[in-house]
PDB file of N, CA, C and O in Angstrom:
ATOM      1  N   SER A   1      29.307   9.972   1.036  1.00  0.00           N
ATOM      2  CA  SER A   1      30.160   9.625   2.156  1.00  0.00           C
ATOM      3  C   SER A   1      29.367   9.740   3.451  1.00  0.00           C
ATOM      4  O   SER A   1      29.195  10.828   4.000  1.00  0.00           O
ATOM      5  N   GLU A   2      28.894   8.610   3.920  1.00  0.00           N
ATOM      6  CA  GLU A   2      28.130   8.578   5.160  1.00  0.00           C
ATOM      7  C   GLU A   2      29.054   8.291   6.324  1.00  0.00           C
ATOM      8  O   GLU A   2      30.051   7.584   6.178  1.00  0.00           O
ATOM      9  N   HIS A   3      28.726   8.838   7.471  1.00  0.00           N
ATOM     10  CA  HIS A   3      29.470   8.544   8.687  1.00  0.00           C
ATOM     11  C   HIS A   3      28.641   7.590   9.524  1.00  0.00           C
ATOM     12  O   HIS A   3      27.544   7.928   9.970  1.00  0.00           O
ATOM     13  N   LEU A   4      29.166   6.408   9.733  1.00  0.00           N
ATOM     14  CA  LEU A   4      28.452   5.396  10.497  1.00  0.00           C
ATOM     15  C   LEU A   4      29.207   5.081  11.774  1.00  0.00           C
ATOM     16  O   LEU A   4      30.433   5.184  11.826  1.00  0.00           O
ATOM     17  N   CYS A   5      28.472   4.698  12.800  1.00  0.00           N
ATOM     18  CA  CYS A   5      29.137   4.248  14.016  1.00  0.00           C
ATOM     19  C   CYS A   5      29.786   2.895  13.727  1.00  0.00           C
ATOM     20  O   CYS A   5      29.502   2.267  12.706  1.00  0.00           O
ATOM     21  N   TYR A   6      30.634   2.464  14.609  1.00  0.00           N
ATOM     22  CA  TYR A   6      31.388   1.234  14.403  1.00  0.00           C
ATOM     23  C   TYR A   6      30.454   0.035  14.203  1.00  0.00           C
ATOM     24  O   TYR A   6      30.660  -0.766  13.291  1.00  0.00           O
ATOM     25  N   THR A   7      29.442  -0.087  15.045  1.00  0.00           N
ATOM     26  CA  THR A   7      28.522  -1.223  14.958  1.00  0.00           C
ATOM     27  C   THR A   7      27.760  -1.220  13.636  1.00  0.00           C
ATOM     28  O   THR A   7      27.617  -2.261  12.995  1.00  0.00           O
ATOM     29  N   CYS A   8      27.280  -0.066  13.236  1.00  0.00           N
ATOM     30  CA  CYS A   8      26.532   0.025  11.979  1.00  0.00           C
ATOM     31  C   CYS A   8      27.415  -0.291  10.780  1.00  0.00           C
ATOM     32  O   CYS A   8      26.971  -0.943   9.834  1.00  0.00           O
ATOM     33  N   SER A   9      28.654   0.163  10.815  1.00  0.00           N
ATOM     34  CA  SER A   9      29.546  -0.121   9.692  1.00  0.00           C
ATOM     35  C   SER A   9      29.838  -1.612   9.598  1.00  0.00           C
ATOM     36  O   SER A   9      29.940  -2.152   8.496  1.00  0.00           O
ATOM     37  N   LEU A  10      29.973  -2.284  10.739  1.00  0.00           N
ATOM     38  CA  LEU A  10      30.179  -3.737  10.719  1.00  0.00           C
ATOM     39  C   LEU A  10      28.951  -4.454  10.172  1.00  0.00           C
ATOM     40  O   LEU A  10      29.068  -5.395   9.388  1.00  0.00           O
ATOM     41  N   GLN A  11      27.783  -4.003  10.589  1.00  0.00           N
ATOM     42  CA  GLN A  11      26.548  -4.623  10.113  1.00  0.00           C
ATOM     43  C   GLN A  11      26.418  -4.444   8.602  1.00  0.00           C
ATOM     44  O   GLN A  11      26.010  -5.365   7.894  1.00  0.00           O
ATOM     45  N   GLN A  12      26.759  -3.278   8.123  1.00  0.00           N
ATOM     46  CA  GLN A  12      26.664  -3.018   6.691  1.00  0.00           C
ATOM     47  C   GLN A  12      27.647  -3.899   5.923  1.00  0.00           C
ATOM     48  O   GLN A  12      27.307  -4.409   4.855  1.00  0.00           O
ATOM     49  N   GLU A  13      28.848  -4.084   6.443  1.00  0.00           N
ATOM     50  CA  GLU A  13      29.835  -4.936   5.784  1.00  0.00           C
ATOM     51  C   GLU A  13      29.398  -6.393   5.808  1.00  0.00           C
ATOM     52  O   GLU A  13      29.549  -7.102   4.812  1.00  0.00           O
ATOM     53  N   ASP A  14      28.852  -6.851   6.949  1.00  0.00           N
ATOM     54  CA  ASP A  14      28.421  -8.242   7.072  1.00  0.00           C
ATOM     55  C   ASP A  14      27.333  -8.591   6.070  1.00  0.00           C
ATOM     56  O   ASP A  14      27.371  -9.649   5.441  1.00  0.00           O
ATOM     57  N   HIS A  15      26.385  -7.716   5.930  1.00  0.00           N
ATOM     58  CA  HIS A  15      25.253  -8.012   5.061  1.00  0.00           C
ATOM     59  C   HIS A  15      25.471  -7.520   3.636  1.00  0.00           C
ATOM     60  O   HIS A  15      24.693  -7.840   2.738  1.00  0.00           O
ATOM     61  N   ASN A  16      26.518  -6.750   3.433  1.00  0.00           N
ATOM     62  CA  ASN A  16      26.856  -6.235   2.108  1.00  0.00           C
ATOM     63  C   ASN A  16      25.645  -5.555   1.456  1.00  0.00           C
ATOM     64  O   ASN A  16      25.383  -5.731   0.266  1.00  0.00           O
ATOM     65  N   ALA A  17      24.928  -4.790   2.248  1.00  0.00           N
ATOM     66  CA  ALA A  17      23.746  -4.103   1.751  1.00  0.00           C
ATOM     67  C   ALA A  17      23.628  -2.758   2.459  1.00  0.00           C
ATOM     68  O   ALA A  17      24.150  -2.591   3.561  1.00  0.00           O
ATOM     69  N   PRO A  18      22.959  -1.814   1.844  1.00  0.00           N
ATOM     70  CA  PRO A  18      22.768  -0.524   2.509  1.00  0.00           C
ATOM     71  C   PRO A  18      21.872  -0.676   3.733  1.00  0.00           C
ATOM     72  O   PRO A  18      21.053  -1.593   3.802  1.00  0.00           O
ATOM     73  N   LEU A  19      22.031   0.223   4.697  1.00  0.00           N
ATOM     74  CA  LEU A  19      21.236   0.142   5.914  1.00  0.00           C
ATOM     75  C   LEU A  19      19.763   0.438   5.651  1.00  0.00           C
ATOM     76  O   LEU A  19      18.892  -0.215   6.225  1.00  0.00           O
ATOM     77  N   LEU A  20      19.478   1.399   4.806  1.00  0.00           N
ATOM     78  CA  LEU A  20      18.094   1.711   4.483  1.00  0.00           C
ATOM     79  C   LEU A  20      17.748   1.108   3.132  1.00  0.00           C
ATOM     80  O   LEU A  20      18.483   1.275   2.159  1.00  0.00           O
ATOM     81  N   LYS A  21      16.642   0.419   3.083  1.00  0.00           N
ATOM     82  CA  LYS A  21      16.212  -0.181   1.824  1.00  0.00           C
ATOM     83  C   LYS A  21      15.697   0.917   0.902  1.00  0.00           C
ATOM     84  O   LYS A  21      15.146   1.911   1.374  1.00  0.00           O
ATOM     85  N   PRO A  22      15.871   0.748  -0.402  1.00  0.00           N
ATOM     86  CA  PRO A  22      15.338   1.753  -1.318  1.00  0.00           C
ATOM     87  C   PRO A  22      13.812   1.780  -1.239  1.00  0.00           C
ATOM     88  O   PRO A  22      13.175   0.753  -1.008  1.00  0.00           O
ATOM     89  N   LYS A  23      13.242   2.953  -1.431  1.00  0.00           N
ATOM     90  CA  LYS A  23      11.799   3.117  -1.336  1.00  0.00           C
ATOM     91  C   LYS A  23      11.112   2.351  -2.463  1.00  0.00           C
ATOM     92  O   LYS A  23      11.469   2.479  -3.634  1.00  0.00           O
ATOM     93  N   ARG A  24      10.121   1.555  -2.079  1.00  0.00           N
ATOM     94  CA  ARG A  24       9.379   0.797  -3.084  1.00  0.00           C
ATOM     95  C   ARG A  24       8.414   1.713  -3.812  1.00  0.00           C
ATOM     96  O   ARG A  24       7.872   2.660  -3.243  1.00  0.00           O
ATOM     97  N   ARG A  25       8.219   1.413  -5.059  1.00  0.00           N
ATOM     98  CA  ARG A  25       7.221   2.157  -5.810  1.00  0.00           C
ATOM     99  C   ARG A  25       5.840   1.689  -5.384  1.00  0.00           C
ATOM    100  O   ARG A  25       5.656   0.543  -4.975  1.00  0.00           O
ATOM    101  N   SER A  26       4.895   2.572  -5.482  1.00  0.00           N
ATOM    102  CA  SER A  26       3.521   2.222  -5.142  1.00  0.00           C
ATOM    103  C   SER A  26       3.049   1.106  -6.064  1.00  0.00           C
ATOM    104  O   SER A  26       3.094   1.230  -7.288  1.00  0.00           O
ATOM    105  N   THR A  27       2.602   0.028  -5.462  1.00  0.00           N
ATOM    106  CA  THR A  27       2.143  -1.085  -6.275  1.00  0.00           C
ATOM    107  C   THR A  27       0.641  -0.991  -6.449  1.00  0.00           C
ATOM    108  O   THR A  27      -0.108  -0.908  -5.476  1.00  0.00           O
ATOM    109  N   VAL A  28       0.220  -1.005  -7.672  1.00  0.00           N
ATOM    110  CA  VAL A  28      -1.197  -0.976  -7.992  1.00  0.00           C
ATOM    111  C   VAL A  28      -1.539  -2.323  -8.593  1.00  0.00           C
ATOM    112  O   VAL A  28      -0.930  -2.756  -9.572  1.00  0.00           O
ATOM    113  N   THR A  29      -2.515  -2.977  -7.999  1.00  0.00           N
ATOM    114  CA  THR A  29      -2.896  -4.299  -8.473  1.00  0.00           C
ATOM    115  C   THR A  29      -3.848  -4.161  -9.647  1.00  0.00           C
ATOM    116  O   THR A  29      -4.907  -3.544  -9.541  1.00  0.00           O
ATOM    117  N   ARG A  30      -3.450  -4.749 -10.771  1.00  0.00           N
ATOM    118  CA  ARG A  30      -4.312  -4.788 -11.949  1.00  0.00           C
ATOM    119  C   ARG A  30      -4.527  -6.243 -12.299  1.00  0.00           C
ATOM    120  O   ARG A  30      -3.612  -6.911 -12.780  1.00  0.00           O
ATOM    121  N   ARG A  31      -5.699  -6.729 -12.068  1.00  0.00           N
ATOM    122  CA  ARG A  31      -6.040  -8.083 -12.485  1.00  0.00           C
ATOM    123  C   ARG A  31      -6.875  -7.943 -13.740  1.00  0.00           C
ATOM    124  O   ARG A  31      -7.842  -7.182 -13.777  1.00  0.00           O
ATOM    125  N   SER A  32      -6.500  -8.676 -14.757  1.00  0.00           N
ATOM    126  CA  SER A  32      -7.210  -8.518 -16.021  1.00  0.00           C
ATOM    127  C   SER A  32      -8.680  -8.904 -15.849  1.00  0.00           C
ATOM    128  O   SER A  32      -9.001  -9.988 -15.362  1.00  0.00           O
ATOM    129  N   GLY A  33      -9.547  -8.008 -16.253  1.00  0.00           N
ATOM    130  CA  GLY A  33     -10.978  -8.270 -16.195  1.00  0.00           C
ATOM    131  C   GLY A  33     -11.616  -8.018 -14.844  1.00  0.00           C
ATOM    132  O   GLY A  33     -12.835  -8.140 -14.723  1.00  0.00           O
ATOM    133  N   THR A  34     -10.845  -7.669 -13.819  1.00  0.00           N
ATOM    134  CA  THR A  34     -11.430  -7.416 -12.505  1.00  0.00           C
ATOM    135  C   THR A  34     -11.893  -5.969 -12.435  1.00  0.00           C
ATOM    136  O   THR A  34     -11.151  -5.047 -12.772  1.00  0.00           O
ATOM    137  N   ARG A  35     -13.116  -5.790 -11.998  1.00  0.00           N
ATOM    138  CA  ARG A  35     -13.713  -4.469 -11.886  1.00  0.00           C
ATOM    139  C   ARG A  35     -14.449  -4.370 -10.568  1.00  0.00           C
ATOM    140  O   ARG A  35     -15.092  -5.327 -10.137  1.00  0.00           O
ATOM    141  N   CYS A  36     -14.359  -3.231  -9.933  1.00  0.00           N
ATOM    142  CA  CYS A  36     -15.082  -3.008  -8.682  1.00  0.00           C
ATOM    143  C   CYS A  36     -16.584  -3.033  -8.970  1.00  0.00           C
ATOM    144  O   CYS A  36     -17.061  -2.350  -9.876  1.00  0.00           O
ATOM    145  N   SER A  37     -17.313  -3.817  -8.203  1.00  0.00           N
ATOM    146  CA  SER A  37     -18.756  -3.927  -8.426  1.00  0.00           C
ATOM    147  C   SER A  37     -19.503  -2.668  -7.988  1.00  0.00           C
ATOM    148  O   SER A  37     -20.688  -2.515  -8.285  1.00  0.00           O
ATOM    149  N   ASN A  38     -18.821  -1.771  -7.285  1.00  0.00           N
ATOM    150  CA  ASN A  38     -19.465  -0.539  -6.840  1.00  0.00           C
ATOM    151  C   ASN A  38     -19.112   0.645  -7.749  1.00  0.00           C
ATOM    152  O   ASN A  38     -20.007   1.288  -8.297  1.00  0.00           O
ATOM    153  N   CYS A  39     -17.815   0.937  -7.912  1.00  0.00           N
ATOM    154  CA  CYS A  39     -17.415   2.146  -8.652  1.00  0.00           C
ATOM    155  C   CYS A  39     -16.847   1.853 -10.039  1.00  0.00           C
ATOM    156  O   CYS A  39     -16.527   2.779 -10.783  1.00  0.00           O
ATOM    157  N   GLU A  40     -16.720   0.581 -10.389  1.00  0.00           N
ATOM    158  CA  GLU A  40     -16.261   0.159 -11.723  1.00  0.00           C
ATOM    159  C   GLU A  40     -14.790   0.441 -12.007  1.00  0.00           C
ATOM    160  O   GLU A  40     -14.382   0.392 -13.167  1.00  0.00           O
ATOM    161  N   THR A  41     -13.981   0.735 -10.997  1.00  0.00           N
ATOM    162  CA  THR A  41     -12.560   0.971 -11.236  1.00  0.00           C
ATOM    163  C   THR A  41     -11.866  -0.350 -11.544  1.00  0.00           C
ATOM    164  O   THR A  41     -12.330  -1.414 -11.132  1.00  0.00           O
ATOM    165  N   GLU A  42     -10.755  -0.277 -12.268  1.00  0.00           N
ATOM    166  CA  GLU A  42     -10.019  -1.484 -12.635  1.00  0.00           C
ATOM    167  C   GLU A  42      -8.665  -1.580 -11.951  1.00  0.00           C
ATOM    168  O   GLU A  42      -7.979  -2.593 -12.086  1.00  0.00           O
ATOM    169  N   ASN A  43      -8.263  -0.539 -11.213  1.00  0.00           N
ATOM    170  CA  ASN A  43      -6.975  -0.606 -10.513  1.00  0.00           C
ATOM    171  C   ASN A  43      -7.129  -0.141  -9.073  1.00  0.00           C
ATOM    172  O   ASN A  43      -7.837   0.823  -8.781  1.00  0.00           O
ATOM    173  N   THR A  44      -6.452  -0.847  -8.187  1.00  0.00           N
ATOM    174  CA  THR A  44      -6.525  -0.549  -6.764  1.00  0.00           C
ATOM    175  C   THR A  44      -5.295  -1.126  -6.089  1.00  0.00           C
ATOM    176  O   THR A  44      -4.620  -1.986  -6.654  1.00  0.00           O
ATOM    177  N   SER A  45      -5.000  -0.659  -4.890  1.00  0.00           N
ATOM    178  CA  SER A  45      -3.859  -1.196  -4.147  1.00  0.00           C
ATOM    179  C   SER A  45      -4.182  -2.565  -3.560  1.00  0.00           C
ATOM    180  O   SER A  45      -3.276  -3.349  -3.281  1.00  0.00           O
ATOM    181  N   LEU A  46      -5.480  -2.860  -3.370  1.00  0.00           N
ATOM    182  CA  LEU A  46      -5.888  -4.144  -2.804  1.00  0.00           C
ATOM    183  C   LEU A  46      -7.320  -4.450  -3.212  1.00  0.00           C
ATOM    184  O   LEU A  46      -8.213  -3.619  -3.043  1.00  0.00           O
ATOM    185  N   TRP A  47      -7.537  -5.650  -3.751  1.00  0.00           N
ATOM    186  CA  TRP A  47      -8.894  -6.075  -4.078  1.00  0.00           C
ATOM    187  C   TRP A  47      -9.511  -6.730  -2.865  1.00  0.00           C
ATOM    188  O   TRP A  47      -8.858  -7.519  -2.181  1.00  0.00           O
ATOM    189  N   ARG A  48     -10.754  -6.412  -2.595  1.00  0.00           N
ATOM    190  CA  ARG A  48     -11.513  -7.003  -1.491  1.00  0.00           C
ATOM    191  C   ARG A  48     -12.770  -7.645  -2.057  1.00  0.00           C
ATOM    192  O   ARG A  48     -13.044  -7.541  -3.253  1.00  0.00           O
ATOM    193  N   ARG A  49     -13.534  -8.311  -1.193  1.00  0.00           N
ATOM    194  CA  ARG A  49     -14.812  -8.897  -1.602  1.00  0.00           C
ATOM    195  C   ARG A  49     -15.913  -8.349  -0.703  1.00  0.00           C
ATOM    196  O   ARG A  49     -15.718  -8.169   0.499  1.00  0.00           O
ATOM    197  N   ASN A  50     -17.067  -8.087  -1.299  1.00  0.00           N
ATOM    198  CA  ASN A  50     -18.195  -7.625  -0.485  1.00  0.00           C
ATOM    199  C   ASN A  50     -18.939  -8.833   0.081  1.00  0.00           C
ATOM    200  O   ASN A  50     -18.512  -9.971  -0.112  1.00  0.00           O
ATOM    201  N   ALA A  51     -20.043  -8.590   0.775  1.00  0.00           N
ATOM    202  CA  ALA A  51     -20.797  -9.672   1.418  1.00  0.00           C
ATOM    203  C   ALA A  51     -21.329 -10.677   0.402  1.00  0.00           C
ATOM    204  O   ALA A  51     -21.499 -11.853   0.723  1.00  0.00           O
ATOM    205  N   ALA A  52     -21.592 -10.224  -0.815  1.00  0.00           N
ATOM    206  CA  ALA A  52     -22.093 -11.110  -1.864  1.00  0.00           C
ATOM    207  C   ALA A  52     -20.966 -11.851  -2.575  1.00  0.00           C
ATOM    208  O   ALA A  52     -21.222 -12.683  -3.445  1.00  0.00           O
ATOM    209  N   GLY A  53     -19.720 -11.555  -2.209  1.00  0.00           N
ATOM    210  CA  GLY A  53     -18.577 -12.222  -2.827  1.00  0.00           C
ATOM    211  C   GLY A  53     -18.070 -11.553  -4.083  1.00  0.00           C
ATOM    212  O   GLY A  53     -17.189 -12.089  -4.755  1.00  0.00           O
ATOM    213  N   GLU A  54     -18.609 -10.395  -4.413  1.00  0.00           N
ATOM    214  CA  GLU A  54     -18.172  -9.676  -5.606  1.00  0.00           C
ATOM    215  C   GLU A  54     -16.917  -8.870  -5.291  1.00  0.00           C
ATOM    216  O   GLU A  54     -16.746  -8.415  -4.160  1.00  0.00           O
ATOM    217  N   PRO A  55     -16.025  -8.685  -6.285  1.00  0.00           N
ATOM    218  CA  PRO A  55     -14.808  -7.900  -6.033  1.00  0.00           C
ATOM    219  C   PRO A  55     -15.125  -6.417  -5.886  1.00  0.00           C
ATOM    220  O   PRO A  55     -15.912  -5.856  -6.649  1.00  0.00           O
ATOM    221  N   VAL A  56     -14.500  -5.795  -4.895  1.00  0.00           N
ATOM    222  CA  VAL A  56     -14.605  -4.345  -4.713  1.00  0.00           C
ATOM    223  C   VAL A  56     -13.203  -3.796  -4.504  1.00  0.00           C
ATOM    224  O   VAL A  56     -12.323  -4.498  -4.005  1.00  0.00           O
ATOM    225  N   CYS A  57     -12.997  -2.543  -4.885  1.00  0.00           N
ATOM    226  CA  CYS A  57     -11.691  -1.917  -4.694  1.00  0.00           C
ATOM    227  C   CYS A  57     -11.470  -1.651  -3.207  1.00  0.00           C
ATOM    228  O   CYS A  57     -12.403  -1.729  -2.408  1.00  0.00           O
ATOM    229  N   ASN A  58     -10.257  -1.344  -2.853  1.00  0.00           N
ATOM    230  CA  ASN A  58      -9.909  -1.094  -1.457  1.00  0.00           C
ATOM    231  C   ASN A  58     -10.746   0.040  -0.870  1.00  0.00           C
ATOM    232  O   ASN A  58     -11.251  -0.077   0.247  1.00  0.00           O
ATOM    233  N   ALA A  59     -10.894   1.127  -1.609  1.00  0.00           N
ATOM    234  CA  ALA A  59     -11.634   2.288  -1.108  1.00  0.00           C
ATOM    235  C   ALA A  59     -13.093   1.935  -0.824  1.00  0.00           C
ATOM    236  O   ALA A  59     -13.621   2.301   0.226  1.00  0.00           O
ATOM    237  N   CYS A  60     -13.741   1.239  -1.734  1.00  0.00           N
ATOM    238  CA  CYS A  60     -15.150   0.879  -1.534  1.00  0.00           C
ATOM    239  C   CYS A  60     -15.306  -0.129  -0.402  1.00  0.00           C
ATOM    240  O   CYS A  60     -16.258  -0.052   0.374  1.00  0.00           O
ATOM    241  N   GLY A  61     -14.383  -1.064  -0.308  1.00  0.00           N
ATOM    242  CA  GLY A  61     -14.445  -2.055   0.763  1.00  0.00           C
ATOM    243  C   GLY A  61     -14.281  -1.437   2.136  1.00  0.00           C
ATOM    244  O   GLY A  61     -15.002  -1.789   3.070  1.00  0.00           O
ATOM    245  N   LEU A  62     -13.330  -0.513   2.265  1.00  0.00           N
ATOM    246  CA  LEU A  62     -13.108   0.142   3.554  1.00  0.00           C
ATOM    247  C   LEU A  62     -14.248   1.096   3.901  1.00  0.00           C
ATOM    248  O   LEU A  62     -14.622   1.215   5.068  1.00  0.00           O
ATOM    249  N   TYR A  63     -14.800   1.771   2.904  1.00  0.00           N
ATOM    250  CA  TYR A  63     -15.922   2.675   3.144  1.00  0.00           C
ATOM    251  C   TYR A  63     -17.118   1.888   3.672  1.00  0.00           C
ATOM    252  O   TYR A  63     -17.768   2.308   4.630  1.00  0.00           O
ATOM    253  N   TYR A  64     -17.405   0.757   3.053  1.00  0.00           N
ATOM    254  CA  TYR A  64     -18.531  -0.064   3.504  1.00  0.00           C
ATOM    255  C   TYR A  64     -18.294  -0.595   4.918  1.00  0.00           C
ATOM    256  O   TYR A  64     -19.211  -0.636   5.738  1.00  0.00           O
ATOM    257  N   LYS A  65     -17.070  -0.995   5.187  1.00  0.00           N
ATOM    258  CA  LYS A  65     -16.736  -1.521   6.515  1.00  0.00           C
ATOM    259  C   LYS A  65     -16.973  -0.462   7.599  1.00  0.00           C
ATOM    260  O   LYS A  65     -17.404  -0.790   8.704  1.00  0.00           O
ATOM    261  N   LEU A  66     -16.697   0.789   7.285  1.00  0.00           N
ATOM    262  CA  LEU A  66     -16.836   1.866   8.261  1.00  0.00           C
ATOM    263  C   LEU A  66     -18.273   2.381   8.377  1.00  0.00           C
ATOM    264  O   LEU A  66     -18.750   2.642   9.481  1.00  0.00           O
ATOM    265  N   HIS A  67     -18.967   2.529   7.235  1.00  0.00           N
ATOM    266  CA  HIS A  67     -20.275   3.186   7.222  1.00  0.00           C
ATOM    267  C   HIS A  67     -21.462   2.243   7.024  1.00  0.00           C
ATOM    268  O   HIS A  67     -22.605   2.651   7.226  1.00  0.00           O
ATOM    269  N   GLN A  68     -21.218   1.011   6.641  1.00  0.00           N
ATOM    270  CA  GLN A  68     -22.278   0.027   6.377  1.00  0.00           C
ATOM    271  C   GLN A  68     -23.209   0.433   5.235  1.00  0.00           C
ATOM    272  O   GLN A  68     -24.350  -0.023   5.171  1.00  0.00           O
ATOM    273  N   VAL A  69     -22.725   1.285   4.337  1.00  0.00           N
ATOM    274  CA  VAL A  69     -23.439   1.633   3.106  1.00  0.00           C
ATOM    275  C   VAL A  69     -22.416   1.663   1.979  1.00  0.00           C
ATOM    276  O   VAL A  69     -21.219   1.837   2.209  1.00  0.00           O
ATOM    277  N   ARG A  70     -22.914   1.489   0.750  1.00  0.00           N
ATOM    278  CA  ARG A  70     -22.003   1.519  -0.399  1.00  0.00           C
ATOM    279  C   ARG A  70     -21.385   2.902  -0.562  1.00  0.00           C
ATOM    280  O   ARG A  70     -22.016   3.917  -0.266  1.00  0.00           O
ATOM    281  N   ARG A  71     -20.166   2.927  -1.028  1.00  0.00           N
ATOM    282  CA  ARG A  71     -19.447   4.187  -1.224  1.00  0.00           C
ATOM    283  C   ARG A  71     -20.078   4.975  -2.372  1.00  0.00           C
ATOM    284  O   ARG A  71     -20.267   4.428  -3.458  1.00  0.00           O
ATOM    285  N   PRO A  72     -20.408   6.254  -2.147  1.00  0.00           N
ATOM    286  CA  PRO A  72     -21.010   7.068  -3.217  1.00  0.00           C
ATOM    287  C   PRO A  72     -20.023   7.275  -4.370  1.00  0.00           C
ATOM    288  O   PRO A  72     -18.822   7.438  -4.153  1.00  0.00           O
ATOM    289  N   LEU A  73     -20.543   7.266  -5.584  1.00  0.00           N
ATOM    290  CA  LEU A  73     -19.685   7.431  -6.764  1.00  0.00           C
ATOM    291  C   LEU A  73     -19.053   8.812  -6.825  1.00  0.00           C
ATOM    292  O   LEU A  73     -18.036   8.991  -7.494  1.00  0.00           O
ATOM    293  N   ILE A  74     -19.626   9.779  -6.148  1.00  0.00           N
ATOM    294  CA  ILE A  74     -19.067  11.139  -6.143  1.00  0.00           C
ATOM    295  C   ILE A  74     -17.691  11.167  -5.466  1.00  0.00           C
ATOM    296  O   ILE A  74     -16.905  12.082  -5.708  1.00  0.00           O
ATOM    297  N   LEU A  75     -17.399  10.182  -4.627  1.00  0.00           N
ATOM    298  CA  LEU A  75     -16.109  10.121  -3.937  1.00  0.00           C
ATOM    299  C   LEU A  75     -15.012   9.463  -4.776  1.00  0.00           C
ATOM    300  O   LEU A  75     -13.847   9.454  -4.377  1.00  0.00           O
ATOM    301  N   LYS A  76     -15.377   8.918  -5.926  1.00  0.00           N
ATOM    302  CA  LYS A  76     -14.389   8.224  -6.760  1.00  0.00           C
ATOM    303  C   LYS A  76     -13.352   9.203  -7.295  1.00  0.00           C
ATOM    304  O   LYS A  76     -13.682  10.304  -7.738  1.00  0.00           O
ATOM    305  N   ARG A  77     -12.075   8.773  -7.244  1.00  0.00           N
ATOM    306  CA  ARG A  77     -10.965   9.570  -7.782  1.00  0.00           C
ATOM    307  C   ARG A  77     -10.255   8.766  -8.860  1.00  0.00           C
ATOM    308  O   ARG A  77     -10.307   7.536  -8.871  1.00  0.00           O
ATOM    309  N   GLU A  78      -9.601   9.465  -9.751  1.00  0.00           N
ATOM    310  CA  GLU A  78      -8.849   8.794 -10.808  1.00  0.00           C
ATOM    311  C   GLU A  78      -7.522   8.250 -10.292  1.00  0.00           C
ATOM    312  O   GLU A  78      -7.047   7.218 -10.766  1.00  0.00           O
ATOM    313  N   GLU A  79      -6.921   8.940  -9.321  1.00  0.00           N
ATOM    314  CA  GLU A  79      -5.629   8.510  -8.777  1.00  0.00           C
ATOM    315  C   GLU A  79      -5.832   7.817  -7.444  1.00  0.00           C
ATOM    316  O   GLU A  79      -6.801   8.078  -6.731  1.00  0.00           O
ATOM    317  N   ILE A  80      -4.901   6.929  -7.120  1.00  0.00           N
ATOM    318  CA  ILE A  80      -4.921   6.287  -5.820  1.00  0.00           C
ATOM    319  C   ILE A  80      -4.118   7.144  -4.863  1.00  0.00           C
ATOM    320  O   ILE A  80      -2.971   7.492  -5.145  1.00  0.00           O
ATOM    321  N   GLN A  81      -4.713   7.484  -3.737  1.00  0.00           N
ATOM    322  CA  GLN A  81      -4.044   8.321  -2.743  1.00  0.00           C
ATOM    323  C   GLN A  81      -3.232   7.429  -1.817  1.00  0.00           C
ATOM    324  O   GLN A  81      -3.761   6.473  -1.249  1.00  0.00           O
ATOM    325  N   THR A  82      -1.955   7.737  -1.663  1.00  0.00           N
ATOM    326  CA  THR A  82      -1.091   6.940  -0.795  1.00  0.00           C
ATOM    327  C   THR A  82      -0.525   7.815   0.309  1.00  0.00           C
ATOM    328  O   THR A  82      -0.576   9.043   0.240  1.00  0.00           O
ATOM    329  N   ARG A  83       0.014   7.163   1.328  1.00  0.00           N
ATOM    330  CA  ARG A  83       0.631   7.882   2.442  1.00  0.00           C
ATOM    331  C   ARG A  83       2.087   7.480   2.527  1.00  0.00           C
ATOM    332  O   ARG A  83       2.449   6.356   2.178  1.00  0.00           O
ATOM    333  N   ASN A  84       2.924   8.398   2.991  1.00  0.00           N
ATOM    334  CA  ASN A  84       4.304   8.069   3.303  1.00  0.00           C
ATOM    335  C   ASN A  84       4.371   7.788   4.791  1.00  0.00           C
ATOM    336  O   ASN A  84       4.087   8.663   5.609  1.00  0.00           O
ATOM    337  N   ARG A  85       4.740   6.586   5.136  1.00  0.00           N
ATOM    338  CA  ARG A  85       4.792   6.222   6.543  1.00  0.00           C
ATOM    339  C   ARG A  85       6.066   6.731   7.173  1.00  0.00           C
ATOM    340  O   ARG A  85       7.097   6.844   6.511  1.00  0.00           O
ATOM    341  N   LYS A  86       5.992   7.041   8.464  1.00  0.00           N
ATOM    342  CA  LYS A  86       7.155   7.515   9.192  1.00  0.00           C
ATOM    343  C   LYS A  86       8.120   6.361   9.405  1.00  0.00           C
ATOM    344  O   LYS A  86       7.699   5.229   9.643  1.00  0.00           O
ATOM    345  N   VAL A  87       9.409   6.644   9.320  1.00  0.00           N
ATOM    346  CA  VAL A  87      10.427   5.634   9.553  1.00  0.00           C
ATOM    347  C   VAL A  87      10.675   5.562  11.050  1.00  0.00           C
ATOM    348  O   VAL A  87      11.034   6.560  11.675  1.00  0.00           O
ATOM    349  N   THR A  88      10.483   4.383  11.624  1.00  0.00           N
ATOM    350  CA  THR A  88      10.703   4.198  13.056  1.00  0.00           C
ATOM    351  C   THR A  88      12.035   3.501  13.274  1.00  0.00           C
ATOM    352  O   THR A  88      12.613   2.946  12.340  1.00  0.00           O
ATOM    353  N   SER A  89      12.513   3.528  14.492  1.00  0.00           N
ATOM    354  CA  SER A  89      13.785   2.873  14.786  1.00  0.00           C
ATOM    355  C   SER A  89      13.686   1.371  14.562  1.00  0.00           C
ATOM    356  O   SER A  89      14.675   0.742  14.188  1.00  0.00           O
ATOM    357  N   LYS A  90      12.512   0.784  14.781  1.00  0.00           N
ATOM    358  CA  LYS A  90      12.311  -0.643  14.528  1.00  0.00           C
ATOM    359  C   LYS A  90      12.484  -0.954  13.051  1.00  0.00           C
ATOM    360  O   LYS A  90      13.136  -1.932  12.685  1.00  0.00           O
ATOM    361  N   ARG A  91      11.893  -0.111  12.200  1.00  0.00           N
ATOM    362  CA  ARG A  91      11.978  -0.319  10.760  1.00  0.00           C
ATOM    363  C   ARG A  91      13.393  -0.140  10.239  1.00  0.00           C
ATOM    364  O   ARG A  91      13.808  -0.837   9.313  1.00  0.00           O
ATOM    365  N   LYS A  92      14.134   0.786  10.824  1.00  0.00           N
ATOM    366  CA  LYS A  92      15.506   1.032  10.381  1.00  0.00           C
ATOM    367  C   LYS A  92      16.369  -0.205  10.579  1.00  0.00           C
ATOM    368  O   LYS A  92      17.249  -0.490   9.767  1.00  0.00           O
ATOM    369  N   MET A  93      16.116  -0.945  11.665  1.00  0.00           N
ATOM    370  CA  MET A  93      16.942  -2.107  11.979  1.00  0.00           C
ATOM    371  C   MET A  93      16.667  -3.282  11.057  1.00  0.00           C
ATOM    372  O   MET A  93      17.539  -4.134  10.889  1.00  0.00           O
ATOM    373  N   LYS A  94      15.486  -3.359  10.453  1.00  0.00           N
ATOM    374  CA  LYS A  94      15.128  -4.498   9.596  1.00  0.00           C
ATOM    375  C   LYS A  94      15.868  -4.504   8.304  1.00  0.00           C
ATOM    376  O   LYS A  94      15.671  -5.400   7.483  1.00  0.00           O
TER     377      LYS A  94
END
């Protein structure tokens, strides 16, 4: 039982949907046969390409963009680290 202001309750009735969208699950991109040319991982949140046009995982691509050297294999993790973004008033209205 939520308490909504008059305007919000009208908006909810008009769109017949909840005001806050359900949280999306973390999407991990798995392309069959795609492997990072640097760390050999097969799953990432985003596939990128290096200067030679080879596929690299998001972590290796961003590391190279920042440091101009290949990402060391010692930094490789088995899990993908994600962040929970703060909900802003702009996002609430969408």
